[in-house]
C-alpha positions in Angstrom: 161.2 181.3 112.3 160.3 179.2 115.4 162.4 176.3 116.5 159.6 173.9 115.9 159.0 175.2 112.4 162.8 175.1 111.7 162.9 171.4 112.7 160.0 170.6 110.4 161.5 172.4 107.4 164.8 170.7 108.0 163.0 167.3 108.0 161.3 168.2 104.7 164.6 169.2 103.2 166.2 165.9 104.3 163.4 164.0 102.6 163.7 166.0 99.5 167.5 165.5 99.4 167.0 161.8 99.8 164.7 161.8 96.8 167.0 163.8 94.6 170.1 161.9 95.5 168.6 158.5 95.6 170.6 155.9 93.7 170.5 152.2 93.1 168.8 150.4 96.0 170.8 148.1 98.2 170.9 144.3 97.7 169.6 144.6 94.1 172.4 142.7 92.3 170.4 139.5 92.1 166.9 141.1 92.1 165.8 139.2 89.0 165.4 135.4 89.4 166.8 133.0 86.8 163.4 131.9 85.5 162.0 135.4 85.1 162.1 135.3 81.3 160.2 132.0 81.2 157.5 133.4 83.6 156.7 136.4 81.4 157.0 134.8 78.0 153.7 134.6 76.1 154.1 132.6 72.8 153.0 134.2 69.5 149.3 133.7 69.0 148.6 133.1 72.7 146.7 135.4 75.0 148.0 137.1 78.2 146.6 136.0 81.5 145.5 139.5 82.6 144.5 142.8 81.2 146.3 145.7 83.0 144.6 149.1 82.7 147.0 152.0 83.5 146.2 155.6 84.0 147.9 158.0 81.6 148.5 160.9 83.9 149.2 164.1 81.9 148.4 162.3 78.6 144.7 162.1 79.6 144.6 158.6 78.3 144.3 155.0 79.6 146.8 152.4 78.3 146.0 148.7 78.2 148.8 146.1 78.7 148.8 142.3 78.7 150.3 140.5 81.7 152.7 138.9 82.2 154.1 139.9 78.8 153.7 143.6 79.4 152.7 144.0 75.7 151.0 147.3 75.0 147.6 146.4 73.5 145.7 149.6 73.2 145.7 153.3 74.2 142.2 154.5 75.0 141.5 158.2 74.7 139.3 159.5 77.5 140.0 163.1 78.3 142.3 163.9 75.4 141.8 164.1 71.6 143.3 161.2 69.7 144.5 161.6 66.1 144.7 157.8 65.6 141.0 157.2 66.2 139.6 160.7 65.5 138.2 160.9 69.1 137.5 164.5 69.9 138.0 165.4 66.2 135.0 163.7 64.6 131.7 165.5 64.9 130.2 162.5 66.7 132.8 162.5 69.5 133.4 166.2 70.1 130.5 166.4 72.6 132.3 163.9 74.9 134.8 166.6 75.7 132.3 169.4 76.4 132.3 171.0 79.9 130.8 174.0 81.5 134.0 175.8 80.4 133.4 174.8 76.8 135.4 172.2 74.8 138.3 171.0 76.9 140.4 168.5 74.9 142.9 167.5 77.6 143.1 166.5 81.2 145.3 164.9 83.9 144.1 161.4 84.3 145.4 159.9 87.6 143.2 157.0 88.8 141.2 154.1 87.5 138.7 151.8 89.3 136.9 148.8 87.8 133.3 148.0 88.4 132.5 145.4 91.0 129.7 143.0 92.0 129.7 141.7 95.6 133.1 143.3 96.0 134.6 141.4 93.1 135.8 142.9 89.8 133.2 142.1 87.1 134.8 143.3 83.9 131.9 145.6 82.8 133.3 149.1 83.1 136.3 151.0 84.3 136.0 154.5 85.7 138.6 157.3 85.2 139.1 160.6 86.9 140.1 164.0 85.3 142.1 165.9 87.8 142.3 169.4 86.2 138.8 170.1 84.9 137.0 167.8 87.4 135.3 165.0 85.6 134.6 161.2 85.9 134.5 159.0 82.9 133.1 155.5 82.3 134.8 153.3 79.8 132.8 150.4 78.4 134.9 147.2 78.5 132.8 145.7 75.7 134.0 148.3 73.3 137.0 149.8 75.1 135.4 153.2 74.3 134.6 156.1 76.6 130.9 155.8 77.1 130.1 158.6 79.5 131.7 161.7 81.1 130.2 163.7 83.9 131.6 167.0 85.2 131.8 167.7 88.9 130.7 171.1 90.1 132.1 172.8 93.3 135.4 170.9 92.8 138.9 171.7 91.9 141.6 169.0 91.6 139.5 165.9 91.3 142.2 163.7 92.8 140.4 161.6 95.3 138.5 159.8 92.6 136.9 157.7 91.0 136.7 155.1 93.7 133.7 152.8 93.9 131.5 151.0 96.3 131.5 147.2 96.3 128.4 146.9 94.1 129.2 149.9 92.0 126.3 151.8 93.7 128.5 155.0 93.7 131.6 156.4 92.2 133.0 158.9 94.6 135.2 162.0 94.2 136.8 164.3 96.7 138.2 167.8 96.2 141.9 168.2 96.2 141.9 172.0 96.2 139.3 173.7 98.4 137.6 176.6 96.7 134.5 178.8 97.2 131.4 177.0 96.1 130.2 177.6 92.5 127.1 179.5 93.6 129.0 182.0 95.7 131.0 185.0 94.8 134.4 183.6 94.2 136.0 187.0 93.9 137.5 186.9 97.5 141.0 187.4 98.8 143.0 184.2 98.8 144.0 184.8 102.4 140.3 184.4 103.4 140.8 180.7 102.8 139.5 179.6 106.3 136.4 181.7 105.9 135.4 181.2 102.3 137.0 178.0 100.9 135.2 174.7 101.2 135.8 171.1 100.1 133.2 168.9 98.4 132.7 165.2 98.2 130.7 164.0 95.2 128.6 160.8 95.3 127.8 159.8 91.7 125.1 157.2 91.4 125.7 154.4 88.8 122.7 152.8 87.2 122.2 149.3 86.0 123.5 150.1 82.6 126.3 152.2 84.0 124.6 155.6 83.6 126.0 158.2 86.0 124.2 161.0 87.9 125.4 163.1 90.8 123.1 161.8 93.6 124.4 164.3 96.2 127.4 166.2 97.4 128.7 166.7 101.0 130.1 170.1 101.9 133.2 169.6 104.1 135.8 171.8 105.8 138.3 173.5 103.5 141.1 170.9 103.5 142.8 169.0 100.7 141.3 165.6 100.0 143.9 163.3 98.5 142.8 159.7 98.0 140.0 157.4 99.1 138.6 153.8 99.1 135.2 152.4 99.9 134.5 150.1 102.8 133.7 146.5 101.9 132.2 143.5 103.7 131.5 144.6 107.2 132.4 148.3 106.4 130.2 148.4 103.3 128.2 151.7 103.6 131.2 153.7 104.6 133.9 155.6 102.6 137.3 156.6 103.8 139.2 159.7 102.5 142.7 160.9 103.3 143.1 164.6 103.8 145.9 167.0 104.5 146.5 170.7 104.9 144.3 170.7 108.0 146.3 173.8 108.8 144.2 175.4 106.0 147.3 177.2 104.6 147.1 178.9 101.3 150.8 179.6 100.5 154.0 177.6 100.6 152.2 174.4 101.4 155.3 172.3 101.6 156.0 174.1 104.9 152.7 175.5 106.1 150.7 172.4 105.3 153.1 170.1 107.2 153.0 171.7 110.6 150.8 169.2 112.4 152.0 165.8 113.5 148.6 164.4 112.4 146.1 165.2 109.7 143.0 163.0 109.1 141.3 160.1 107.5 137.7 161.2 107.1 135.2 158.3 107.5 131.9 159.0 105.7 128.7 157.0 106.4 127.1 157.2 103.0 124.2 154.9 104.1 123.3 157.5 106.7 123.7 160.3 104.1 121.1 158.4 101.9 118.7 158.4 104.9 119.1 162.2 105.2 118.4 162.6 101.5 115.2 160.6 101.8 114.2 162.7 104.9 114.5 165.9 102.9 117.7 167.1 104.6 119.4 167.8 101.3 119.4 171.3 99.9 119.3 171.9 96.1 121.9 174.4 95.1 122.7 176.0 91.8 125.6 174.5 89.8 126.5 174.3 86.2 128.1 171.1 84.8 128.1 169.0 81.7 126.9 165.4 81.3 128.1 163.7 78.1 127.0 160.3 76.9 127.8 158.1 73.9 125.1 156.1 72.0 126.3 152.9 70.5 123.3 152.6 68.2 123.7 156.1 66.6 127.5 156.2 67.1 127.1 159.7 68.4 127.6 161.6 71.6 125.4 164.2 73.1 126.1 166.8 75.8 123.7 168.5 78.2 124.3 171.1 80.8 122.8 170.5 84.2 122.0 173.3 86.6 121.7 172.0 90.2 123.0 169.5 92.7 121.7 168.2 96.1 123.9 169.3 99.0 124.4 167.9 102.5 126.2 170.0 105.2 128.7 167.9 107.2 128.6 170.5 110.0 124.9 170.3 110.5 124.5 166.5 110.1 126.9 165.4 112.9 126.7 161.6 112.2 127.7 161.2 108.6 131.4 162.4 108.8 134.1 161.6 111.4 137.7 162.5 111.5 140.4 160.0 112.4 143.9 161.4 113.2 146.5 160.1 110.8 150.3 160.9 110.7 151.6 162.7 108.7 150.3 164.4 105.5 148.4 161.3 104.6 148.3 160.3 100.9 147.2 156.7 100.4 144.0 155.4 102.0 143.3 151.7 101.5 140.9 149.1 102.8 141.8 145.4 103.1 139.7 142.7 101.5 137.8 141.9 104.7 136.8 145.6 105.2 138.1 145.6 108.8 141.4 147.4 108.3 141.9 150.9 106.9 145.6 151.7 106.0 146.7 155.4 106.1 150.0 156.3 104.5 151.5 159.6 105.6 154.0 160.9 103.1 156.2 162.3 105.9 155.6 159.5 108.4 158.1 156.9 109.5 155.4 154.3 110.3 152.1 153.0 108.8 149.0 153.4 110.9 146.3 150.7 110.5 142.8 151.5 111.8 140.1 149.0 112.8 136.6 149.4 111.5 135.2 147.6 114.6 137.1 150.0 116.9 135.9 153.0 114.9 132.3 151.9 115.4 132.8 151.3 119.1 134.5 154.7 119.5 131.6 156.4 117.7 129.1 154.6 119.9 131.1 155.5 123.1 131.7 159.0 121.9 135.5 158.6 122.3 136.1 161.9 120.6 139.0 164.3 120.9 137.0 167.5 120.2 135.9 168.6 116.8 137.5 169.8 113.6 135.3 172.5 111.8 132.2 171.0 113.4 133.1 167.3 112.7 133.8 164.9 115.5 137.4 163.7 115.8 137.8 160.1 117.0 140.7 159.5 119.4 143.7 158.1 117.6 144.2 155.2 120.0 140.5 154.4 120.0 140.5 153.7 116.3 143.9 152.2 115.9 144.6 148.5 115.2 148.3 149.2 115.4 151.3 150.7 113.6 153.8 149.1 111.2 157.1 150.2 112.8 160.0 151.4 110.7 158.7 150.0 107.4 160.6 152.5 105.1 160.7 156.2 104.1 157.8 157.9 102.3 154.9 155.3 102.4 152.4 156.0 99.7 150.0 153.2 98.6 148.9 149.8 99.7 147.4 146.8 98.0 146.5 143.3 99.2 147.0 139.7 98.0 144.0 138.1 99.7 146.2 135.9 101.9 146.4 138.3 104.8 149.3 140.4 103.4 149.7 144.0 102.4 152.2 145.6 100.0 153.2 149.3 100.4 155.3 151.4 98.1 157.9 153.8 99.6 158.7 156.8 97.5 161.9 158.0 99.3 163.5 154.7 100.1 162.6 153.3 96.6 161.1 150.0 97.7 158.0 147.9 98.1 157.4 146.3 101.5 155.3 143.2 102.3 153.7 143.1 105.7 151.2 141.0 107.7 147.9 142.9 108.2 147.1 141.4 111.6 150.5 141.2 113.2 151.9 144.3 111.4 155.2 142.6 111.0 157.4 143.3 107.9 157.8 140.1 105.9 159.8 141.1 102.9 161.1 144.1 101.0 162.2 144.5 97.4 164.0 147.4 95.7 162.3 149.3 92.9 163.7 151.6 90.2 163.0 154.4 91.3 160.7 156.3 93.7 157.5 154.2 93.2 154.1 155.8 93.5 151.1 153.5 93.0 151.1 149.7 92.7 148.6 147.3 91.4 147.7 143.7 92.3 145.0 142.3 90.1 141.8 142.7 92.2 144.0 144.1 94.9 141.5 146.7 96.1 138.5 144.3 96.0 137.2 141.5 98.3 138.9 138.9 96.1 142.4 139.7 95.0 144.0 137.3 92.5 147.3 137.6 94.3 149.7 136.3 91.6 151.3 139.4 90.3 152.1 142.9 91.5 153.0 145.8 89.3 154.8 148.8 90.7 154.7 152.1 88.8 157.9 154.2 89.2 158.2 158.0 89.0 161.9 158.0 88.0 163.7 155.7 85.6 167.3 156.8 85.4 169.7 154.1 84.2 166.9 151.7 83.2 166.5 152.4 79.5 168.3 153.8 76.5 168.2 157.6 76.8 165.7 159.4 74.6 166.5 163.0 75.3 166.0 164.9 78.6 162.6 163.2 79.1 163.0 159.6 80.3 160.5 156.8 79.8 158.2 156.1 82.7 158.6 152.7 84.2 156.6 149.7 85.5 158.0 146.6 87.2 156.3 143.2 87.4 156.7 141.1 90.5 155.7 137.5 91.2 154.0 137.5 94.7 152.7 133.9 94.6 155.4 132.8 97.2 156.8 134.1 100.4 159.2 136.4 98.7 158.6 139.0 96.0 160.4 138.2 92.8 161.1 140.8 90.2 160.2 139.4 86.7 160.3 142.3 84.3 160.9 146.0 83.7 159.0 147.7 81.0 158.4 151.4 79.9 154.9 152.9 79.9 153.2 155.9 78.4 153.5 158.8 80.7 152.6 159.3 83.5 151.3 156.1 85.1 149.5 156.5 88.4 146.9 154.1 89.7 146.1 151.0 87.7 143.6 148.1 87.7 144.0 144.5 86.5 141.7 141.6 86.0 141.8 138.1 84.4 141.7 138.3 80.6 138.9 135.7 80.4 136.7 137.9 82.6 136.9 140.8 80.1 137.4 138.9 76.8 134.2 136.9 77.4 132.0 139.8 78.6 130.2 140.1 75.3 132.9 142.2 73.6 131.7 143.9 70.5 133.5 142.7 67.4 131.7 144.8 64.8 128.6 147.0 64.4 125.8 145.4 62.5 125.0 147.6 59.6 121.3 147.0 59.8 121.3 148.3 63.4 123.2 151.5 62.6 120.9 154.4 63.6 123.2 157.3 62.9 121.1 160.0 61.3 123.7 160.3 58.5 124.2 156.5 57.9 124.6 155.3 54.3 123.8 151.6 54.3 124.8 150.9 50.7 126.6 152.6 47.8 123.3 153.3 46.0 122.3 155.5 48.9 125.4 157.6 48.7 124.8 161.2 47.9 125.9 164.8 48.3 123.4 167.4 49.6 123.7 171.2 49.8 121.7 173.4 52.2 123.1 176.9 51.9 126.8 176.8 52.5 126.5 173.4 54.3 127.3 170.4 52.2 126.6 166.9 53.6 128.5 164.0 51.9 126.8 160.6 52.6 129.7 158.3 51.8 130.5 154.6 52.1 133.8 152.8 52.4 134.6 149.2 51.6 137.7 147.4 50.3 139.0 149.3 48.3 137.1 152.4 47.4 134.9 155.2 48.7 131.5 156.0 47.2 131.4 158.6 45.8 135.0 159.2 45.0 134.7 162.3 42.7 132.9 165.4 44.0 132.6 168.7 42.3 130.8 172.0 43.0 132.3 172.6 46.5 133.0 176.3 47.0 135.1 178.4 49.3 133.2 179.2 52.4 131.4 175.9 52.4 131.3 173.7 55.5 131.6 170.1 54.2 130.6 167.2 56.4 131.9 163.8 55.3 129.6 161.2 56.9 131.5 158.0 56.2 129.9 154.6 56.8 132.2 151.5 56.8 130.2 148.8 55.1 132.5 146.0 56.1 131.0 143.3 58.3 134.3 141.5 59.0 136.0 141.8 62.3 139.0 144.2 62.4 138.6 145.8 59.0 138.4 149.5 59.9 138.8 152.2 57.3 140.3 155.6 57.7 139.4 158.9 56.0 141.5 162.0 55.6 141.4 164.9 53.2 144.1 167.4 52.2 143.9 170.7 54.1 141.9 169.3 57.0 143.0 171.1 60.2 141.8 168.6 62.8 142.5 164.8 62.2 141.5 161.7 60.3 138.5 159.4 61.0 138.9 155.8 61.9 135.6 154.0 61.2 135.1 150.5 62.5 133.1 148.0 60.5 129.4 149.0 60.4 130.1 152.4 62.0 129.4 155.9 60.8 131.7 158.8 61.6 131.8 162.4 60.5 134.6 164.8 59.6 134.0 168.5 59.2 136.2 170.1 56.5 136.3 173.8 55.5 138.3 174.2 52.3 140.8 177.1 52.5 141.7 177.5 48.8 140.5 176.8 45.3 141.8 173.6 43.7 141.7 169.8 43.9 141.9 168.1 47.3 142.5 164.4 47.4 141.1 162.2 50.1 142.2 158.7 51.0 141.9 155.8 53.4 144.5 156.2 56.2 144.2 152.7 57.7 145.8 149.9 55.7 142.9 147.7 54.7 143.8 145.6 51.7 146.3 145.0 49.0 144.7 147.8 47.1 144.7 150.2 50.0 146.8 152.8 48.1 144.0 152.9 45.4 141.4 153.7 48.0 141.2 157.5 47.3 139.2 160.2 45.6 139.1 163.9 44.7 137.1 167.0 45.7 137.1 170.0 43.4 136.9 173.4 45.2 135.7 176.4 43.2 135.6 180.1 44.0 132.7 181.7 45.8 130.0 182.5 43.2 131.2 179.8 40.8 128.5 178.2 38.6 130.1 174.7 38.8 127.2 172.4 39.6 127.3 170.1 42.6 128.0 166.6 41.2 129.3 163.3 42.5 130.2 160.0 40.9 131.8 156.6 41.3 133.4 154.6 38.6 132.9 157.2 36.0 135.9 158.8 34.2 134.3 162.0 33.0 135.1 163.0 29.5 137.8 165.6 29.2 136.6 169.2 29.0 138.2 171.8 26.7 
């Protein structure tokens, strides 16, 4: 091993050792101020000031908390099935989890980004990424339901996602793992990485109603794209991506992808890319990917497979992509509210580089390049640099902004968050965190108008913070007051695992966005809707049996069904006839091997049931709905194949006993 490589490996080991042996940060004995409890208290019956949307990581979900109370309000399934609501189990929602690989009921959900208008959060939608099977989802904040999911072809490890432009023109995604393109023969030796592996940037267009479509992809060199943020204000029309493994290593990346002193921030001129598309410079290439949408009127999802994307080549089109050197193994890539400053955070760096958009433009115009990387111009480091934050801490990861000229950066190794002045680059304050923070969130902190009152830090390790619950410890978030000169810790609270990036916005912005309270039964267009008990019925077509059922406090109609046979596929289409807010009904039947249904007022949902044995199977309401909830039940009689028991159904009829 060369001396240079030995030094780098030693440095990596020291950082790892610092992480594994980290203990309680210094000067933390009086970290919580005396009025902290008063500042986070929200009286019974009162609303929180903010909604906080937190990624679920390996749970594939999004959790919703109120701030400052930190009360968990809701867990929204996006890329994972959910037994509580039946998402991914009901026949209506199953298509939402379809992909080109088939039904994929799980994913690793890392990042969230809220829709914006004029660079300000607007409370319409929140977008989520799926890291493992690359996808982007849109959650409708009127219903808090997943409204759309689009799969990303030519991608692997959809980490640099789903970041948006300031008017939600695009949601953008970068490839974490470079791979051979989908339309090429992927059966190549792994050690041909430099020759055969490519990275792809996906620009997903967002329509006026939120509808998503892959407008184009950019083929880029085979590096690892990590995170990104869009320009804003003066830098609107540009996107900035951090990337590492510019060594293009394919093994032992902790050593082989940490050789260079600087990797890159890639600056992408998406306005110029649009011009090339209009000029016919894009090439349509074969690709297979799923596009799944939810229809609120029919309460059903549909999935379609698409077969091509439009591709731009960053090597051939020299003025859409530029590389900016950034030390070292950059992770975070953040843009301040003015759009002038781009902050790169190198995981192995001992400083924070801050780049100037104006200087980047001047450097491009003057061709202040330091050669090329894989055909892409490399801007000289000093030509793009606004300055460096010196000795801020160890392991900088992510930065958010308060709208008052200050930036806040988390430090994974030294377990702290540091406040610094964007223009002067001076450190203003530092606060310990517990422990090893990753992302942080300031409400509106990645927009042109941060709200700047609170900061939430999401920690990767929580030893000594909560009662032990086995070998797996609770993940942690910490709430800080940042309204003054000094950061003040207000609250610790556990989260569902594993929190990564989060978004937050004023509660009034979302609560008053036209939130749906119930579905009007007369507007229900589900093909299996039953709008009244008199319309309930059971219909057989071959071995398929459709049960058109209603639910209302406190019975199902019908509640007695006979003539079901082994081998039948039974579809219970349950319509909740309630028209009062917050009176859902559940439905479950003995022997079902998937989950229950949770049907909101005025909604129709379908459970598929295949009986496995002869006998009586009770069904019942699983969601407590009234004082007579326990009585809300019924029976299905299952007979052998070939039985002559007729198909009958009834409600309110105690049939005479048979001999």
